[in-house]
Residue frames relative to the residue before (quaternion, step in Angstrom):
aa qw qx qy qz dx dy dz
M 1.0000 0.0000 0.0000 0.0000 0.00 0.00 0.00
H 0.6499 0.5309 -0.3159 0.4426 3.55 0.96 -0.91
H 0.6439 0.5282 -0.3240 0.4488 3.57 0.99 -0.83
T 0.6566 0.5173 -0.3102 0.4529 3.59 0.95 -0.87
S 0.6866 0.4689 -0.2958 0.4704 3.59 0.89 -0.85
S 0.6545 0.4874 -0.3320 0.4731 3.60 1.00 -0.67
M 0.6201 0.5201 -0.3478 0.4733 3.61 1.10 -0.61
A 0.6386 0.5151 -0.3248 0.4706 3.60 0.97 -0.81
L 0.6482 0.5067 -0.3100 0.4764 3.57 1.01 -0.81
T 0.6312 0.5304 -0.3248 0.4634 3.59 1.02 -0.79
I 0.6586 0.4951 -0.3070 0.4763 3.58 0.93 -0.89
L 0.6485 0.5227 -0.3108 0.4579 3.58 0.92 -0.91
L 0.6863 0.4787 -0.2872 0.4662 3.60 0.86 -0.93
S 0.6324 0.5209 -0.3456 0.4575 3.60 1.03 -0.67
F 0.6629 0.4813 -0.3111 0.4818 3.59 1.03 -0.71
M 0.6135 0.5320 -0.3510 0.4662 3.58 1.06 -0.67
A 0.6407 0.5084 -0.3191 0.4788 3.60 1.02 -0.77
A 0.6515 0.5123 -0.3148 0.4626 3.60 0.98 -0.83
I 0.6370 0.5111 -0.3217 0.4791 3.58 1.03 -0.80
A 0.6471 0.5124 -0.3202 0.4650 3.59 0.95 -0.85
L 0.6658 0.4915 -0.3064 0.4703 3.61 0.93 -0.83
T 0.6420 0.5149 -0.3162 0.4720 3.57 1.14 -0.63
M 0.7465 0.4272 -0.2157 0.4623 3.58 1.00 -0.82
V 0.5151 0.6631 -0.4236 0.3400 3.61 1.17 -0.40
S 0.5011 -0.6554 0.4807 0.2972 3.56 -1.06 0.79
L 0.0935 -0.7738 0.6256 0.0344 3.52 -1.06 0.85
P 0.5995 -0.5183 0.4352 0.4273 3.58 -1.21 0.30
E 0.6794 -0.5243 0.3343 0.3895 3.57 -1.13 0.67
W 0.6874 0.4972 -0.2935 0.4407 3.60 0.89 -0.91
A 0.7095 0.4818 -0.2577 0.4452 3.63 1.11 -0.61
I 0.4875 0.6973 -0.4281 0.3048 3.59 1.20 -0.40
S 0.6752 0.5093 -0.3003 0.4411 3.60 0.91 -0.86
Y 0.7143 0.4579 -0.2472 0.4680 3.59 1.17 -0.49
R 0.3929 0.7307 -0.4816 0.2824 3.61 1.24 0.05
P 0.4301 -0.6928 0.5068 0.2794 3.60 -0.79 0.96
A 0.5098 -0.6191 0.5031 0.3220 3.55 -1.25 0.47
W 0.1759 -0.8579 0.4747 0.0881 3.56 0.47 1.28
I 0.7005 0.4713 -0.2958 0.4469 3.59 0.76 -0.97
P 0.6684 0.4681 -0.3295 0.4750 3.65 0.82 -0.77
L 0.6062 0.5446 -0.3675 0.4482 3.62 1.05 -0.59
V 0.6735 0.4695 -0.2936 0.4896 3.57 0.96 -0.85
V 0.5994 0.5390 -0.3542 0.4740 3.60 1.07 -0.68
I 0.6541 0.5096 -0.3135 0.4628 3.59 0.89 -0.92
Y 0.6569 0.5131 -0.3306 0.4427 3.59 0.84 -0.89
W 0.7353 0.4349 -0.2594 0.4504 3.60 0.66 -1.08
T 0.6442 0.4973 -0.3468 0.4663 3.63 1.02 -0.58
M 0.6547 0.4730 -0.3240 0.4927 3.60 1.12 -0.50
A 0.7106 0.4626 -0.2639 0.4597 3.60 0.95 -0.84
L 0.8147 0.0564 0.0239 0.5766 3.59 0.91 -0.95
P 0.0384 -0.8500 0.5250 0.0222 3.61 0.55 1.10
Q 0.6115 0.5529 -0.3582 0.4382 3.61 1.16 -0.43
I 0.7043 0.4103 -0.2556 0.5198 3.62 1.23 -0.38
M 0.7706 0.2956 -0.1489 0.5446 3.56 0.76 -1.06
G 0.0530 0.8367 -0.5390 0.0815 3.56 -0.44 1.18
V 0.7635 -0.3638 0.2918 0.4468 3.50 -1.38 -0.16
G 0.6413 0.5475 -0.3262 0.4272 3.60 0.98 -0.82
L 0.6635 0.4875 -0.3061 0.4779 3.57 0.95 -0.84
A 0.6265 0.5206 -0.3313 0.4762 3.58 1.05 -0.76
W 0.6179 0.5489 -0.3302 0.4559 3.59 1.04 -0.81
F 0.6909 0.4728 -0.2825 0.4683 3.61 0.86 -0.94
L 0.5996 0.5329 -0.3577 0.4781 3.61 1.09 -0.62
G 0.6564 0.5126 -0.3000 0.4652 3.56 1.00 -0.83
L 0.6332 0.5130 -0.3331 0.4742 3.58 1.00 -0.77
Y 0.6258 0.5284 -0.3363 0.4648 3.57 1.01 -0.79
M 0.6823 0.4794 -0.2954 0.4662 3.60 0.89 -0.89
D 0.5960 0.5498 -0.3629 0.4592 3.59 1.07 -0.65
A 0.6854 0.4687 -0.2807 0.4814 3.57 0.91 -0.92
A 0.6780 0.5079 -0.2970 0.4407 3.60 0.91 -0.89
Q 0.7621 0.3613 -0.1938 0.5012 3.58 1.00 -0.80
G 0.4461 -0.7198 0.4389 0.3004 3.58 1.24 -0.07
T 0.4092 0.6925 -0.4928 0.3318 3.57 1.09 0.64
L 0.7125 -0.4167 0.3355 0.4540 3.54 -1.32 0.15
L 0.4744 -0.6992 0.4532 0.2840 3.58 -0.70 1.09
G 0.7611 0.3151 -0.2742 0.4963 3.54 -0.68 1.15
Q 0.4998 0.6789 -0.4193 0.3370 3.58 1.21 -0.38
H 0.7302 0.3700 -0.2248 0.5286 3.59 0.74 -1.02
A 0.6016 0.5989 -0.3568 0.3900 3.57 1.03 -0.80
I 0.7009 0.4433 -0.2838 0.4812 3.60 0.79 -0.93
G 0.6324 0.5381 -0.3333 0.4466 3.60 1.03 -0.73
Y 0.6810 0.4709 -0.2852 0.4829 3.58 0.89 -0.93
A 0.6397 0.5290 -0.3278 0.4510 3.59 1.00 -0.79
I 0.6562 0.4926 -0.3122 0.4788 3.58 0.96 -0.82
T 0.6263 0.5273 -0.3328 0.4680 3.58 1.00 -0.81
A 0.6606 0.4987 -0.3055 0.4708 3.60 0.91 -0.89
Y 0.6445 0.5287 -0.3250 0.4466 3.59 0.93 -0.88
I 0.6658 0.4942 -0.3014 0.4707 3.58 0.87 -0.95
S 0.6635 0.5142 -0.3029 0.4512 3.56 0.93 -0.90
I 0.6549 0.4997 -0.3141 0.4720 3.59 0.95 -0.82
R 0.6667 0.5144 -0.3027 0.4465 3.57 0.93 -0.89
L 0.7854 0.3344 -0.1597 0.4958 3.59 1.01 -0.80
H 0.3942 0.7793 -0.4496 0.1874 3.60 1.23 -0.17
Q 0.6674 0.4974 -0.3253 0.4488 3.64 0.92 -0.73
R 0.6633 0.4887 -0.3079 0.4758 3.58 1.10 -0.58
I 0.7004 0.4821 -0.2707 0.4513 3.56 1.00 -0.84
R 0.6419 0.5744 -0.3292 0.3868 3.60 0.93 -0.88
I 0.6705 0.5216 -0.3134 0.4245 3.60 1.05 -0.62
H 0.6259 0.5547 -0.3365 0.4328 3.58 1.23 -0.31
P 0.5774 -0.5696 0.4416 0.3835 3.57 -1.20 0.43
L 0.6995 -0.4932 0.3221 0.4047 3.56 -1.24 0.48
S 0.6171 0.5580 -0.3632 0.4195 3.61 0.97 -0.71
Q 0.7014 0.4276 -0.2682 0.5033 3.58 0.98 -0.77
Q 0.5840 0.5575 -0.3690 0.4604 3.59 1.11 -0.59
T 0.6004 0.5865 -0.3473 0.4183 3.56 1.06 -0.78
I 0.6514 0.5003 -0.3080 0.4802 3.58 0.97 -0.83
A 0.6516 0.5127 -0.3110 0.4645 3.58 0.96 -0.88
V 0.6287 0.5312 -0.3318 0.4609 3.59 1.01 -0.80
G 0.6411 0.5203 -0.3220 0.4633 3.59 0.94 -0.84
L 0.6763 0.4814 -0.2910 0.4756 3.57 0.96 -0.84
M 0.6426 0.5192 -0.3296 0.4570 3.61 1.08 -0.66
L 0.6471 0.5191 -0.3197 0.4578 3.59 1.16 -0.50
L 0.5270 0.6760 -0.3950 0.3305 3.62 1.14 -0.48
P 0.6770 0.4819 -0.3355 0.4438 3.67 0.75 -0.83
S 0.6483 0.5194 -0.3197 0.4558 3.59 0.93 -0.84
M 0.6757 0.4792 -0.2889 0.4798 3.56 0.91 -0.93
S 0.6372 0.5333 -0.3267 0.4504 3.60 1.04 -0.73
I 0.6360 0.5175 -0.3267 0.4700 3.58 1.01 -0.80
T 0.6525 0.5068 -0.3127 0.4686 3.58 0.93 -0.88
L 0.6376 0.5174 -0.3222 0.4712 3.59 1.00 -0.80
W 0.6411 0.5265 -0.3177 0.4592 3.57 0.97 -0.85
V 0.6652 0.4949 -0.3011 0.4710 3.59 0.89 -0.95
K 0.6599 0.4954 -0.3140 0.4697 3.60 0.92 -0.86
G 0.6297 0.5357 -0.3315 0.4545 3.58 1.06 -0.71
I 0.6377 0.5181 -0.3156 0.4747 3.57 1.01 -0.83
Q 0.7003 0.4567 -0.2544 0.4861 3.58 1.06 -0.80
G 0.4929 -0.6695 0.4230 0.3603 3.59 1.27 -0.09
Q 0.5912 0.5741 -0.3571 0.4399 3.60 1.21 0.46
A 0.2554 0.7968 -0.5165 0.1821 3.58 1.15 0.48
P 0.4697 -0.6679 0.4910 0.3036 3.59 -0.94 0.84
D 0.3418 -0.7661 0.5146 0.1774 3.53 -1.11 0.67
T 0.7049 0.3939 -0.2840 0.5171 3.62 1.20 0.27
W 0.6276 -0.5385 0.4182 0.3757 3.53 -1.30 0.29
L 0.4952 0.6834 -0.4187 0.3355 3.60 1.21 -0.32
Y 0.4796 0.6590 -0.4420 0.3746 3.59 1.21 -0.28
W 0.7256 0.4449 -0.2283 0.4727 3.59 1.04 -0.82
A 0.4195 0.7426 -0.4429 0.2764 3.62 1.26 -0.14
P 0.6189 0.5546 -0.3788 0.4073 3.68 0.91 -0.64
I 0.5732 0.5676 -0.3965 0.4383 3.60 1.11 -0.50
F 0.7032 0.4660 -0.2710 0.4636 3.58 0.88 -0.94
T 0.6653 0.4729 -0.3193 0.4814 3.60 0.95 -0.76
S 0.6136 0.5335 -0.3467 0.4677 3.58 1.10 -0.62
M 0.6337 0.5143 -0.3262 0.4769 3.57 1.03 -0.73
I 0.6432 0.5238 -0.3244 0.4546 3.59 1.04 -0.72
V 0.7492 0.3939 -0.2275 0.4815 3.61 0.89 -0.87
W 0.4401 0.7313 -0.4451 0.2709 3.63 1.18 -0.31
P 0.6627 0.5015 -0.3569 0.4266 3.67 0.71 -0.83
W 0.6752 0.4813 -0.2986 0.4726 3.61 0.96 -0.78
V 0.6181 0.5213 -0.3395 0.4806 3.58 1.03 -0.76
F 0.6583 0.5180 -0.3020 0.4552 3.57 0.88 -0.96
L 0.7048 0.4716 -0.2779 0.4512 3.58 0.75 -1.04
F 0.6639 0.5017 -0.3096 0.4602 3.60 0.96 -0.81
L 0.6959 0.4621 -0.2842 0.4707 3.60 0.85 -0.92
R 0.6088 0.5305 -0.3556 0.4706 3.59 1.09 -0.61
W 0.6343 0.5173 -0.3219 0.4758 3.56 1.01 -0.81
L 0.6446 0.5127 -0.3169 0.4704 3.60 0.97 -0.84
R 0.6655 0.5122 -0.3051 0.4491 3.58 0.88 -0.95
R 0.6899 0.4848 -0.2857 0.4554 3.58 0.90 -0.87
N 0.7420 0.3939 -0.2190 0.4964 3.57 1.12 -0.61
A 0.4164 0.7526 -0.4413 0.2560 3.60 1.26 -0.06
G 0.7898 0.3533 -0.1851 0.4660 3.60 0.84 -0.84
R 0.5169 0.6667 -0.4097 0.3472 3.55 1.24 -0.17
S 0.3461 -0.7223 0.5573 0.2188 3.54 -0.95 0.84
R 0.3830 -0.7142 0.5432 0.2194 3.52 -1.10 0.73
Q 0.1941 -0.7698 0.5986 0.1066 3.52 -0.90 0.95
I 0.2286 -0.7841 0.5668 0.1083 3.52 -0.89 0.98
């Protein structure tokens, strides 16, 4: 029981950190390069623990981000849910590859979510006019190895008791 509750707490804290990294203010020039922190954490947990982290949880995270950022309700939700679905479907194939190849898969898993957001922004008349819209895919691919290694370390140490 203790292991399950500590794992749930670890997952919750990792998502809270991802939300904080997504919401933190950046200089104007850096905003376009912000990695997709929440989808990266969704990808990690759906690959590591697909029986716990599912499409529904990703959907609710997306709804929270829609409300927090004032975007069209469901925009992030459907993107995160699709990312989670793809990750769950492919997790056994992706996990066996080295991080360098996982990085490419992560970039490809982010494309549908980013495409949906672009489509919604286009319908609203807010479509970006530069290629920088796609920059988060590349920065997310760059940070993926560190996200993966850190979250794996957290997952492996979640249930261990500390001896003083």
